[in-house]
N, C-alpha and C positions, 0 to 999 in steps of 0.2 A: 552496105557492110564493108565500106572501104577500109575501116580500121581493122577488121578481122583479116582482110587480105594483106594489109601492111604488116600485121603481127606475124602472120604465117611466113611472109617473105623474110622478115627479120630473123625469125627462129631458124629458118633453113639456110640463111646466109645469102640469099639472092639480092638483098639490098646493099651488099658490100661490093664495091667495084674499085678498079685500079685508079688511084688519084691521077688527075691531070696536072697541068702546070698551075702554080699558085695564082697567076693572074686570072685564069678562068674561074677558079673557085671564088676568088674575091669579088669579081664582077657579078656573078650570080647571087652571092650573098648580099651585096650592096643593093642590087635591084630588088631583092625580096624585101629589104627593109623599107624601100620606098613603096612597095605594094602594101606593106603593113601600115604605113602611114596613111595611104589613100583609102584603106579599108574602113576608116572611122570618119565620123562627120566633122572632126576637128583636126588640128595639125599635130596631135600626139601620135605615138606609135601604138598600134594595137598590142595588148598584152601578149596574145598568142592566137594561133589558129588551131581549132579543135577538129581533128579529122573524124571524131566520133559523131559530133553534132553537125559537122560541115559548116561551122560558123566561126566568125572572128569575135574575140572578146574585146571589150572597150579599151580605149587608150589608157596607158599605164604611166602616170607621171614619173614614178621612181626610175624605171628603166629607160624611158624616153630621155631622161636626164643624162644617162651615160652612153646612150646611142649617139648623142650629138657629137662628142669629140671623135668618135669612130668615123662618122661620115665626113667631118672636116678633114681628118687625117687622110681618108681615102681620096677625097676631092683634090687635096694638095698633091698626093703621091701620083695620081693618074691625070692631073690637069682636067678635072671633070667638075666644073662649077655647079652643075645641077644638084649634086649631092651636098655641097656646101649650102646652097639655097634651101634645100629641104631641112638641113640642120638648123639654119637660121629661123625658119618658120616654126620648128619644134621649140626653139628657145623662146621666141616671142610668146608662144602658147604657154610655156612653163611660167613665164612672168605674168601672163594674164590670169592664170589660175592660182598663183601663189596666195596663200592664206594671209589674212590681215596681220597676224603676228609674225610673219616671215617664214613660217614653216611650210612644208609640203604635205599634202594630204596622204593618208594611208589608202592602200588599195587602188582599184581602177576607178575610172570616172562613173562606172555603174554602181559603185558601192554606196550603200545608204549612209554609212558612217563617214562624216566629213570631219576628220580630226588630224592634227599634225602628228607626225611620227619621226623619230630620230633617224632611222635608217633611210627612209625615203628622202628626207631633206638632205642628208649627206650625199646621196647619189646624184641629186640634181645640181649640187655644187659643181660637179665635173662639167656639166653642160654650160652653166652660166659662165664659169671661168674660161672655158675654151672659146665660147662665142664672143666673150668680151675681148680676149686677146686677138681673135681673128678679125673682129669688126670695129672694136673700140666704141660700140654703141653704149651710151650711158645707162640705158634702162637695164642692160644686163649686169653692169657693175652694181647698180642699185639693188637689184634682186639678189645678187651674190652676197653683198654685205648684209642685207636684211636676214637672209637665211643663215649665214655664218654666225651672225650675232645671236640669233635665236638658238642655234646649236650650242654655242659656247655658254650662254646663260642657262641652258637646260642641264649642263653637266654638273654632277655632284662634286663635292670638294676632293674626293679621292680619285677623280678622273673617270668614274663610271657614269653611264647614262642609265638611270633607273626610271625616270619619268618618260612619258610619251612613247611607250612601247607599242608596237603594231597590234591592233586588235585581231589580226588575222594569223598570228603565230601563238604557239602555246608556251614558248620560252620567252621570258620577260627580261632576263639579264643576259646580254649577248657579247661574247668575246669577239664575234665577227663585226662588231661595231668599229673595230679598228679600220674597217673599210670606210666608215663615215668620217673617222678622224683623218684618213687619207684625203677625203674630200676637202677638209680644212687646210691640208697642205697645198692643194691646188688653189684654194682661195687665197692663201698667203702669197703664193707665187704670182697670182694675178693682181693682187692689191697692195702687197707689201705690208699688210697689217700683221704685226708680229704676234699678237695674242692668239691668232688662229694657229700658228705653228706651235706655240707653247701649249695650247689646249690639246692639239693632236698628240704631242709627246706625253702629256699627262695621261691620256687615255691608253696609249701604248704601254706605259709603265704600269698602269693598273692591270691591264690584261696579262702582262708577263709576270706580275707579282703573284698571280693565282695559278701559274703553270705548274704541271707535274715536272719531275726531274727529267723526264724524257722529252719535254717540250710540249706535251699535249695541253691544250687550253680547254678548260671546262666550259659548259654553257655555250657551245659553239655550233648550234644547229637551229633551224627554224622551228623544230618540234622537239618535244621531250620524248626521245626514242628509247627503246629497250637497250640495255647495256651502255647507256650514255653515249651511243654512237653519234657520229656527225657525218653529214654529206661532204663529199669532196668540194661541192659548190661553196659551202660556208667555211670549210677549212681553208680553201684557197682565198676567200675573201680576207680572212684574218691574217694569213701569211702576207698577202700583198700589202695590207695596211701596215704591218710591222716593218716590212722591207722598205716601203717608200717613206715612211716616217723616219726610219733610221737613216736612210740615205739623205733626206732633206735636212736633218738636224745634226748630222755627223755622229750619230749614235751607233757605233760599231756593234754594240751588244744587241741592239734590236735587229740589225741585219743578220747577226749570227744566230739569233733565235729563229728567224724566218728560214735561214739555211738549214738549221737542225730539223725543223718541221718538214721542209721540202725534201730532205733526204729520206725521211721516214716514209713519206708518201711514195717516193720513187721506188722504194724496195719492193712494192707490191704491184708495180705496173705489169700488165699482162703482156703476153707474147705479141698480141696484135696491136699493142700501143695504148689500149684503153686502160682506165683505172677502175677498180671496183668502186661502187658508188658510195659506200660507207666504210668508215674506220671506227674502231673502238679505242679506248684510252691506252691500250698497250700497242697501238698502231697495227694491229692485225685487222683483217677485213671480214665482213659479214654478209656480203652480197655477191651474186653472180651477174648482175646487170650493171651497166655503167651510166653515170650521170654525165651527159654529153657536154654540158657547159663546164662542169668540173674539169674535164679533160683539157679544154681550151684554157681555162683559167690557170691550171697548173703549168701548162706549156708557157704561158706568159710569165709566171713566177720563176720558172727555171731559166728562161731566157733573160729576164731582168737580173737574176743573180749572176749570170755570165757577164752582163754589162757592168754591174756594180762592183763585183768582186774580182773580175778578170779570170776567174776559175771556170773553165769550160767543161767541168766534169758532168754537169747536168744537161748539157745541150742536147745530147742524143735522146734523152727522155722527152724533151720538148718536141723534137722533130717527130718522134714516133707517135706522140699524142696528137700532134697536128695531122699526121698522115692518116691516123685512124679516123679522125673526124672528117677529113677530106673524103675518105672512102665511103662514108655513109651519107654524104650530102648528095641529094638527088638532082642531077643536072639534066636529066632527060625527060622527066614527066611533063605532060602538057598542062598539068594543073598548076596555074600560077600562084595558087594559095600556098603551095609548099615547095615549088621549084626554087632551089637555092637556099632553102631554110635548113636549120638544124633542129632536130627533135629534142625533147626534154630528156628522154631516156632511150637507151638501146639495150634490148628490144623495146619497142615503143610502149609496151605495157608495164615497164619498170615503175618504180615507186616515186619518181619525180616528174612532175608535169606530164602525167600519164596521158597518152594519145594526143599530146599537144606539141606545137612548135612555138616555144616562147621566144620573144624577140631578143632576149639577152643571150640565148644560146648562139644565135647568129652573130650578135655584136662581139662577143668574146672570141668566137671563131675567127672573125676578121682581124681583131687585135692580135691574136696569136700568129696569124699568117703574115701580117704586116711587120710585126716585130722580127720574125724569122728572116724575112726579106732584108730588113734593115741590117741585121747582124751579118748576113751573107755579103751584102754590098760593102759594109765597113771592112770586112775581112779581105775582100778582093781589092779594095782601094789601098788597104794597108800593105 
């Protein structure tokens, strides 16, 4: 009954501890990602560890795709080539399982449905692009171009993706696909193929054209939820997409829209640094639990806004969100299945990845901490 013990500890606050130095938190997180890779029979990263069933879920092509750049960045930052080699093996695996049409399959490797899906394909672009830039291996360039071409060809004339929706979500029109369009930006940067950037801008324009006056994007969650609410996880996906597409294309209006959304999210940050898990279209909140990956993703968005705009107003929100997630990362347990990982929800019975430690929560946690470090180093040098 480890999951019950974990829940009780979460509820009474005994799983929250004083954060240590960022290096310690990053090392433990990076090591857990390697554990998650070794937990499966292939070179992908396990979707998650489930403390209720005490089992690892199968490798997940989608998020393995964007774990790859995180491990390359960590390897370079800490001169630790074993993490880069793990990332390279993940990328080879992604190329080996790429579908014939160039797309990436939905779900985990245990899913019975083997069909390409827009979002998953967009996320693996990050891995192929980074691995190609790091290694110059032609197979990664080939996979990147095949997947990017498939994504562009699947886009409707107005910039939306309506075909190839995930069979595992109930929402079939997704504003958070700006994150997939952001993947096309990375493909453009790695290949120089300009139609990838043009397609990314087209999707961002479509998303913004449907926005409410307050910046809210409709159809912005994995599920069709009451009150049209959306998780911080997918809200943050959409913000990052608009922000990065705007920065890459010189579109200040897209950056401004991302800033507007980010400010609304920041208004409801809790005293402990966490964010309520869901927002509704008037930007008020409807939950008392937090989506852990959403905290890290918003920290990244706030820090990127500091980098892109030069305005440091949101930096303290990012630091507080990072510190909260640092405070709930377990660095002491002897259970290697969870040591260093980040849970889906806090408390662990919250409504996102309930009782599980998904690999992407740890991935985004690392990205947020490395970006904070980078900004601090740049400030000290300046």
